[in-house]
C-alpha positions in Angstrom: 0.0 0.0 0.0 1.5 3.4 -1.1 2.0 5.9 1.7 0.0 9.1 1.1 2.8 11.2 2.6 6.0 9.9 1.2 4.7 7.5 -1.5 6.8 4.6 -0.1 5.2 1.3 -1.1 5.8 -0.7 2.1 3.7 -0.3 5.3 2.6 -2.5 8.2 -0.9 -3.0 9.5 -1.4 -1.9 13.1 -5.1 -2.6 13.4 -7.9 -4.1 11.3 -11.7 -3.7 12.0 -14.8 -4.8 10.2 -17.1 -1.9 9.3 -20.4 -1.3 7.4 -22.1 -4.6 8.5 -19.0 -6.6 7.5 -19.0 -5.1 4.0 -15.5 -3.6 4.4 -12.4 -3.7 6.5 -10.8 -0.6 8.0 -7.0 -0.9 8.4 -4.8 1.4 10.3 -1.3 1.4 8.8 2.2 2.8 9.5 4.6 3.6 6.7 7.9 1.8 7.1 9.8 4.7 5.6 8.4 7.9 7.2 6.7 6.2 10.2 3.5 8.2 9.7 0.1 6.5 10.1 -2.8 6.4 7.7 -6.1 4.6 7.2 -7.2 2.4 4.3 -10.4 0.6 3.6 -10.7 -2.7 1.9 -14.0 -3.6 0.2 -15.3 -6.3 -2.1 -15.3 -5.2 -5.6 -18.6 -6.1 -7.2 -19.2 -6.2 -10.9 -20.9 -2.9 -11.6 -24.7 -2.9 -11.8 -26.6 -1.0 -14.4 -29.9 0.7 -13.6 -32.3 0.8 -16.5 -34.5 3.9 -16.2 -38.1 4.3 -17.3 -37.1 5.9 -20.6 -34.7 3.0 -21.3 -31.5 4.9 -20.6 -28.9 2.9 -18.7 -26.6 4.3 -16.0 -24.4 2.9 -13.3 -26.2 2.0 -10.1 -25.5 4.8 -7.6 -25.8 3.8 -4.0 -25.7 7.5 -2.8 -28.5 8.4 -5.1 -30.6 5.6 -3.6 -29.8 6.8 -0.1 -30.6 10.5 -1.0 -34.1 9.4 -2.2 -34.8 7.5 1.0 -33.4 10.3 3.2 -35.7 12.7 1.4 -38.7 10.5 2.0 -37.9 10.2 5.7 -37.2 13.9 6.4 -38.8 15.1 9.6 -39.5 11.5 10.8 -37.9 10.0 13.9 -36.0 7.4 11.8 -32.3 7.3 12.7 -29.8 7.8 9.8 -28.1 4.5 10.7 -31.4 2.7 10.0 -31.6 4.4 6.6 -28.0 3.3 5.8 -29.0 -0.3 6.9 -31.9 -0.2 4.5 -29.6 0.9 1.6 -27.0 -1.8 2.6 -29.8 -4.5 2.6 -31.1 -3.4 -0.8 -27.6 -3.1 -2.3 -26.8 -6.6 -1.0 -30.0 -8.0 -2.4 -29.2 -6.5 -5.8 -25.7 -7.9 -5.8 -27.0 -11.3 -5.0 -29.0 -11.4 -8.2 -27.5 -13.1 -11.2 -28.4 -10.2 -13.5 -26.2 -7.1 -13.6 -28.9 -5.0 -15.1 -31.8 -4.0 -13.0 -34.8 -1.8 -13.8 -35.3 1.2 -11.5 -38.9 0.0 -10.9 -37.5 -3.1 -9.2 -35.3 -1.0 -7.0 -38.3 1.2 -6.2 -40.3 -1.8 -5.1 -37.5 -2.9 -2.8 -37.5 0.5 -1.2 -41.2 0.6 -0.8 -41.2 -2.9 0.7 -38.6 -1.6 3.3 -40.4 1.6 4.1 -43.8 -0.1 4.4 -43.1 -1.4 7.9 -40.9 1.5 8.9 -43.0 4.6 8.3 -46.3 5.2 6.5 -45.3 8.8 5.9 -42.0 7.9 4.3 -43.7 5.1 2.3 -46.3 7.6 0.8 -43.6 10.2 0.2 -41.4 7.8 -1.7 -44.3 6.3 -3.6 -45.5 9.7 -4.7 -42.2 10.4 -6.5 -41.4 6.9 -7.6 -44.9 6.2 -9.0 -45.3 9.8 -10.3 -48.5 10.6 -8.4 -50.7 13.1 -10.4 -53.3 13.9 -7.8 -55.1 13.1 -4.5 -56.6 9.9 -6.0 -53.1 8.4 -6.4 -52.3 9.2 -2.7 -55.6 7.5 -1.6 -54.9 4.4 -3.7 -51.4 4.1 -2.2 -52.8 4.4 1.3 -55.4 1.8 0.5 -52.7 -0.6 -0.7 -50.7 0.0 2.4 -53.8 -0.6 4.6 -54.7 -3.8 2.7 -51.1 -5.0 3.1 -51.2 -4.3 6.9 -54.5 -6.2 7.2 -53.2 -9.2 5.3 -50.0 -9.3 7.5 -52.1 -9.0 10.7 -54.5 -11.8 9.4 -51.5 -14.1 8.6 -49.9 -13.4 11.9 -53.2 -14.2 13.7 -53.5 -17.4 11.7 -50.0 -18.5 12.7 -50.8 -17.9 16.3 -54.1 -19.8 16.2 -52.7 -22.8 14.2 -52.3 -26.1 16.1 -48.5 -26.1 15.4 -48.1 -23.0 17.5 -50.1 -24.5 20.4 -47.9 -26.5 22.8 -48.7 -30.2 22.9 -49.9 -31.0 26.4 -50.6 -34.7 26.8 -51.9 -35.9 30.1 -51.1 -39.4 31.1 -52.5 -41.4 34.0 
């Protein structure tokens, strides 16, 4: 690793730490020539993903652009920035696990909406309004209806699991 101060190519690692949910390693190094210390980050290099926009244009997937959109949707909510970073980390990981290197922005938008659905109704509707290009009040009402239906289905399924015989402990009485 080249020293940023004297450009000597040999250094020793003083400390290594995992960062960003294990997605990279932070290394503290010391130059063997000038003895100054510096930090490097080691990260897995993924094959770049291409985002296909609505109009068919292709551009490199931009993690920071995704984060900015989510942050904007979550403005003035009580959601911690670390939680938003975690959502972006999860979405990015899910995208990298796909065999395809090209992904439609509509698929990315659905992943974001799925993440925001349980986090904040306000953020969900804000993001949906931009992502789905709402034109009027009817679009907002329809999005809220879909959110309500989704919540009702989840509650119904949760109740079904709780009421199922598999979830009831087996209490056999023997004499």
